[in-house]
N, C-alpha and C positions, 0 to 999 in steps of 0.2 A: 797391226793391220796396215796395208799399203794403200795410200790414197793415189789418185791420179795426179797429173801434172798440169801444165798451163794449157787449158783447152783452147784459148784464143791463139796462143803461140802455135799450137799444132794446126789449128785451122788456117793460119797464115801460111804455114809450110805446105798445106794442101792447096794453096792458091787463092785463098779468100782475101778480099779487101775488107778490112775492119776499121777503116779510117773515120767512120762517122760516129755520132754520139751514142748510138745504140750498141756499138761494138759487136760482139758475137751474137747478141740477141737479134740483130737484124736478120740473121740467117734462119731464125725460126720461121719466118715467112718466105724468105727468098731462096733458101737452099737447105731444107731440113735434113736431106739425105747426107750431106757432108758432116753435119753435127753427129748423126748416128755413127758414121764411119769413124770420126775422131774418138768417140767414146769406145768403140770397139777396138781401136788401135791401142788405147791405154789399157783396156782389159787384157789384150793379147800381150802387152808389154809386162804385165805382172801386177797391175792394180787390182785391189779388192773392191774399190769404190769408184763409181763414176759420179762426178759432180755436174749437175745440170747447167745448161746454157741460160740460166735465168738470173745470173748475177746482176746484169744491167737491164733486165727485162721488167718494165713497169707499165702499169695502166697508163700513166701520164705520158711516158715516152712513146708508146704506140699510138695513143690517141692524137698526140701532136703530129704524127705522121699520117693521120687520116683514118686510122682504124676506129671502129666503134668500141665502146667499153667492153661489150660482149666479145668482139673479135680479139681485143687485147687480152682478155682473160683466157680465151681459148689458146692463144699463142703461148702464154706463160705456162698454162697447164701442159701444152704439147712438149715443153722442154723435158718434163718428167717422162712422158711416153717415149720419147726418142731414146732416152737413157735406158729405160726398161727394155726396149726392143734390142738395144745393143747387148745388154746384160743377158737377155734370153738367148740371143744368138751365140754369145760366148759360152753360156751354160752355167755361170756362177757369178756371184758378186752382189753388191748392194748399190742402191741409187740414193744419192744425197741431193735434195733440192736446195739449190743455192739461193740465199737471201743476201744480196749485196747491200751496202750501206747507202744512206741518203746521198753521200758524196759521189757514189757511182752514177746515180741518176743525173747529178749536176755535170758530170763529165769534165770536171776542171781540176782534178787532183785532190779534192778535199777528203777523199778516203784516206789520205796520208797526213791530214792536219786536224780534221774534226772541228773546224771553226764554225761552220754552219750558221753564221750570222745570229747567234744567240737563240736558236731554236731550243725549246724546252723538251724535257722528257715526254710530257703529254703530247706535244706537237709531233714529235718523232714517232711516238706510239700510234697516233692517228694516221700518219703518213704510211707506216709500214703495215697497218692492220689488215687491209683487204688482201694485199698480195701474200702476206704471211699465211692467212687462213686459206687462201686459194692453194698455195703450194703444200701446206700441211695436209690438205684433203685430196691431193692429186695422185696418191698412190706410191710415193717415194718411201723408202725405208727410214730415211733420216731427213731432218731439216737442219741446214747449217747456215748460221749467220756469219758471214765472212768479211775480213778486212774492216772490222768495226773500229773506228778511230777514237771514239769518245765514250766516256762513262755514261752520260745521259742516254746515248743511243743504246748502249748495252742494257741498261735498265729497262728501256722501252721494249726491247726485244725479249728480255727475260719475262716480262709480263705476258707476251704473246706465246712463249713456250708454255707457260703455266695455263693460259687460256685454252690452248689447243691440245695439250698433253703430248706434244710432239717429242720424239727422241732426237737428239742431235747435240750440237755444241755452238758456242759463241767463240769466235776466233778474232783476236785483235790484230790490227796493224800496229807496229811498234817503231818508235823513232830510234831506239837503242836497245841495250840488253836488259833494261830494267824499267822502261817507261812506255806506255802506249802513246799513240800519236798526239793526243790532246794534252799530254804532260802528266796524266795520272800515273802514279806508280803501278807497275804491273801487279805486284802482290796485293795492292789495295783493290784493284779492279777484279782480280781473280777471287778474292775473298768475298766480294759482294755478289757473285754470280753462283747460283746453286745448280747449274748444269755444267758439264765438262767445258773447260776453257782451252783455248789454243792460241797460236800465233801464226799468222800467214802473211804472205806478201811482205816479208821482213827479211833483212839480210841474214843469210845462214850463219854468219859469224856470231849473231846474237842469240841463237836458239838454245845453246847449252845452258846459259844462265837463265833464260826465260823458263826452261823446264824446271830449274831449281826453284823458281818463284811460283810454280804451279801449273805451267802449260803442260797439257797432255796430248794435244793434237797439234802437230807442227808440220807446216808445209810452206817453207820459205820460198821467196823468189830466187832468181839466179845470183843475186847480189848486186845487180845493176839498179839504177835509180831512175824513176819515171820523171821526165820533164813535161809537166802539164802544158806549158806554153808551146813547146815545139811538138808535143805529142810523140815523143821518142824516148827510148830507153838509152841511158848513158852509163859509161863505165864498163867494167869487165866483170864477168861472172866468176863466182868462186865454186870450188868443189864443195860437196855436201859432206861434212865430217860426221856421218851417221853413227860411227862408233862412239862418238861423244854424247849421243842423245839418249842415253839410258834414262828410263823413266817415262819416255813418251809412249803412248799407247797406239797412236796413229801417226804415220810418217808419209809424206809425199812432197810434191812441189807445187809452186804457184807460177806466177808470170815468168816466162822465158825458160821454163823447164820442159823437157821433151819426153816422149815415150822411152827413148834410150836411157835417160836419167832415171826413170822409174824402174826400168830393168836393172840398172846398176844398184839402186836401193834394194830391190828384191834380192839380188845376189849377196849384198852385204849383210842383210838381215837373216837370210836363209829361209 
């Protein structure tokens, strides 16, 4: 199954300014039409799945901008509706509701470290609970916990998958080809999670070995590195060696990947 690519990357290509802490989630209130167009562009490019613009959308993030809790919840739910509208216009496909990590809300790069100041599994469970339940009940086909950097956070999210009965996966950010971002061996993390596991926003050069360690859902970034201090991507992107990714069930792209790259993946897979 072909996943989409970097939603925020494509939104920037479409002229959107995503420089604030809400990132692409800001457009749920400011320009929802452009989100719908971005989803449709990825479907047209060959994606089977649209991933919603809820990665960095949280009740706390919206209320800090002046929204009420009810308004914030409505905006988060609207991320699913926009993707469903694009899917219906395209005529086929699935919608995956994105649950970003606690580090995405912090907007300081901690989705690539998982440090979190010592937050426990129970504290992370409590922080994720309301948004997870909201997205699980919003009509998406899947719920996907993405760019998860730490084992305690993965365990907290696993509890929420069990509570809601949602279909989907937990996908880790990885520091290399055998370790998730907080230093836990990937094989250990994968063995402790009883929903499908993946690797995303990770260098594509690491993916083949992560598949050997249990990853089934793989959507790396371009190979560039996020500098949280300057809020810029650094380095040079790599090609996606999709032919080396046998064993993966879902393949796509994350940050800095485009509809054109999704089309190239579709052509390689056939």
